[in-house]
N, C-alpha and C positions, 0 to 999 in steps of 0.2 A: 624467484618465482615470478611469473608473468602477471601483469596487471594493466588495466586501462587507465591512463593518467590524463587528467584535464590540466593543461598548463595555462590556458587563456580562454576566457569566455568567447563564444562564437567561433571556436576552432574545433576540429575533430579531436577525439580522444586518441592518445598515442599509446601503443602497446610497448611496455618497458619491462626490463628485468629488474625487479626490486628485491632488496633484502628485507626479511621480516624477523624481528627479534623474538626472543622466547617470551612466553606468557609470564606476567607478574603473578603475585600470590592469589589474586582474585580474578584471574583471566584464564581463558582457554584458547588453544590454537586449533583451528578448524581447516580441514581440507575441503574446499568448496566443490560441490557436485553440480549445483545449478544456481543461477542468479537471474531474477526477472528484471526486465527493462521497464521502469516506471516513469511516468511523466514528471513526477516530482524531481527526479534527478535532472531531467531536461531543463527545469527552471534554473538550475545552477549552471548548466552548460550554456544556456542562452544569455545568462546575466540577469534574468528576471528577479532572481534572489541572490544575495551576496554570499560568498563563501571564500575563505582564505585559499590561496593556491600555492603550489600544485596540490591536487586532491585526487584520490581514488574514490569515485562515486560507487553507488550500488548499496542497497539496504535490504533487498528481498532475496535472501540467500538460504540455501540448505546445504548441509555437508556432514562430514564425519569428524568427530573430535579426535585429534591426534595427541594432544598433551594438555594437562591441566596444571594450574598453579598450586602452590603448597596449601592454600587456604580453601580450595574448592573441594566440596564434599558431595555436591549434588549431581555432578557429571563425571564420567570416566572415559578414557580412550576407547574408541569404538562406538560410542553413542551416536545416534543420528539426531541432528538438531536443526532447528530453523531459527534464523536471526530476526530481530525486530528492532525498529527505531525506538521503541518504548522501553529502553533500558531504565532501570529504577534503582534507587539507593536502599529502599526498604524502611527508612527511618524518618523521612520528612513528613509534615502534616498531610500532604496529599497521599503519600504511600500508606500512612497509618490509617487514613480515612477510606481506604479501599479503592483509591483512584491512582494507582502507581503509574498508569500511562500519562499522568500529568505531573510526574515527579518534579519536585523543585530543585533537586540536587543530583542530577543524572551522573552516574559514575563516569569519570574521564581521567585520562592520564594528566596529572598536573604539569604545568609548564609547557603545554603544547605550543608549538610543534616540536620543541627540543627533545621531548621524551617519546615522540611517536615511534611505534614499532615498525613503521614503514620508512624505508630509506632508498634513495637513488644515489649510490655512492655515499658521500657524506651529507647529502641534502635530505632533510626530513620531508616526508610527504604526508599530508593529512588523510586520514581515513574518514570519509563522510559519515556523520552520525556515530563516530567511533566504531564503524563497521568496515566499510570499504569492500563491498561484495563483488565488485567487478575485478576479481583477482582469483588466482588459483588457491590462495590461502588467506586466512584472517586470524588476527589475534584480537579477541573481544572480551569485555567483561562478562562474567558468568551470568549476570542478570540481564544480558542482552540476547540470550538464546534460551530455547526450551526444547526438551526432548520430544521426539515423535516416535511412534511405533516403527520397528525395524522393517515391517512389511509395507510401510508407506513409501511409494516411489518418490525419490528425492527431487526429481524435476517437478512433479506436481506439488510436493511439499513446499518448495520455494515460494509458490504463489500465496501460500497461507500467511507468510510474513508481512504482507502489505495488502495486495489487491483483495484477497478474500477476507482477511481480518477487518480491513477498513470498510469495505462495502457491506458485508454480511452483518458486521457488528453495528454499523450505523442504523440499520433497519431493526435489528433484533434487540440490541442493548440500549442504544441512545434514544431513538425515536419510539421504541417499543410498539411497533405496529401491531394492531390487534386484529383478530379475525373479523372479516367483513368490511374492513376499511379500504379506502381507495388511495392509490399511490401513483405519483409521477416520478420518473427517474430521468433527469436531464443529463445526457452524456452516458453512452453505453459502451465504454471501453472496459478494460479489465476490472476496474473498481465498480463501475455502474452495473455491470452484469451480476456482480455479487450483491449489490443492493437488491436487485431483482430476485436473486436466489433467497436472500434473507427475508424479503417481504413475502415471497411465496411460502417459505417455511413457517412464517408467522401467521399465515392464513388470510392475507389480503384478498379481498374479493375481486379487485380490479387493479392491474398494474400496467400503467401506461408508459411506454418507453418513448423517449424523444431524442433524436440524433439527426445529424445531417448526412450520415452515411447509410445507404440502403443495406450494405452488408452487415453493419452493426445492428440495425433494426431486425434483420433476419435472425441474427444470433440472439437478440433480446427475447424474441418469441420462443426460441429453443430453451432459454433459461427460465421461462415462466411468465413473460409479459403477455397480457391479454390483448393489448392494443399497441400499435407502433405508429408513431406520427413523425413525419419529416419536419424538422425544425424550420420555421419560417417566421415572417413578421406577424402572422396571424395565429401563432401557436397558442397564445393565451386565450383568445376568443374561441379557438377550436376546442380546447379542453374544457372551458367553461360551459360551452354548449353540449359537449359530449357527456359531461358529468352532471348536467343540470344544476350548475351553480358553483362548482369547484371541488377540490379534493381534500382529503384529510391530511395527506403528507406529500411534500415535494422534497426530493433529494437532488441537490445541485452538485454535480460531480465534475465540473469543468473549471470553476474558479474565475469566471468572468462576471464583472458587475452587471452586464446586460442580461445574461441568463439568470443570474441571481434575482434580479428585479422581476423577470418574467415568472420565476418560480413563486415569488411572493404574491404576485397578482393572481395566481392560479388557486390560492387557498380558499377553502370554504370557511365559514365561521368556526372558530376553535381549532383551525388547522395549524400545522407546524411545518416550517421550512428548515431543513437540516443542511448545513453547508459542509461539503466534504472536499470539493475541489480546491487545490492550492492556488490562491491568487498571486498576482505580482506583489512585490514588496510595497509598492506605492499605491496599490488599489484602495478605493474606498467605495462605500455603498450608499445608494440613494433610494429610499422608500417613501411612499406617501404615508404621512404620520397618522392620519385619522383612522385607517383600518386597524391599527394596533389596539385602539380602544373600542371601536364599534364592532369589530369582528372577533376580538380577543384572540388574535393569531400570535404565534410565537416564531422567533427566528433563533436558531441555535447552531453552534458548531459541533462537529464530531471529529475527535482526534484519534486516529488509529483504531477505529471501531469502538472507542469509549468503553473498553473492557480490558482487564489485565490479560496480556497476551499469553502468559505462561499457563493460564487456565483455559483460554479460548482455543488456542492453536491445537493442542492435543485433542480437544473435543471435536474440532473441525476435521482433523485427520481421521478420527474414528467415524465421523459422518460420511466422509468419502469412502472409507473402506467398507462401510455398510451400504453403499450405493445411494446415499441420500444427498450427496453434494457433487455437483458437476465441476470437475477439474480437467478431465481429458479434453473436453470441448473448449475450455478456457484458453488453452495454449494453442495459439495459431501458428507459431513457428519456433523451431529450435535452431540455434545458431552457435557457432564457435565464438570464443572471445575475440578472435581476429576480425570477426564480422560485425562487431558492436556498432560501428558507425552506420553501416547499412541497416542494421536493426532499428536504430533511432530514426533514420530517414523514413522508414516505413511507418513507424509509430506516429511521427509528426504528420505524415500524410493521411493518417486516419485509416490505415490499411489493416491494422492488427488489433486483436483483443489483448493478448499477452504474448510477448516474445520472451523466450527464456534462453539464456546462455547455458550450455551444458558442457560439462567436462566428462567425456565418455568413459575415460579410465576409472574415474571415481564412481560414476553410476554403476559400472560393471562390478566394481569392488563392493559397493553397497548391496547389490542384488545377489552377491555370491553367498 
């Protein structure tokens, strides 16, 4: 099967023919229908974050179950599923406490990479996040995927596994935006647009989108932003003046210390800054300390929407099918696996909301 392999940071992905082993007792084999291009993968491509090589990246995928391991009883061949980075063991303190997205003991093949299901000849290849979605097929732990309704289009379903879950979940589950509150979203790509959707669904009275790209600000308005501001050196002062003192929530969806600091300075008394964007491995933060006490503000992180994905993703799929969640507008381009490097070039240039790799034969089979 074909897959996009990263051999060295800072170099293009290479399309290779890899072999893929059979699923183990607690694993499933999936034929991929669609896989989204996420900025998080680019952090590993660029070297901002470390990862053993060679690796097949990709974590936002949807497809059809082809085979299941002997211990799998929750899925069967033919099921339509979405993958997620939040694989869970089900038995650690975090899982038992209802926070399985923070699992302390994520299921993984022991002795990696020697037991990797992916191989190029005799050479093992890492599947990123135990997924490896930039490929025609995946073998993953059963607790890394969840079933979605068969009527859910799988190219749209793929975005639920990261962009939608991460953004929507941060607003609704982590920050718990309340009706009437004011919200700023810094960074209006695929994840940021879904923060806006989540804040809109939660009843926010004012949602202010901040980005450097006019096209993304236009999209932000379509997703529910009430205001759109071009990011500049005066953005903090602009928002303080616009809101007469600051906002209840800021969501930083870029991962840069500079924009995180800006977000902190936009908060009104009792406000919360939620960090969603993935920073460089060596990044650190710098805030003025006094406002923590004087304004009683909060700074928190949000990981994959801060919600169990196996509960949230089917619910989000039903929201889309009911016409209450915008996914058609989220996908700005569909490409083949062979065009993945061009897709990432456009993503880094800030030209796209969400680009999705599609495997047309699988999409046709899913729709039949």
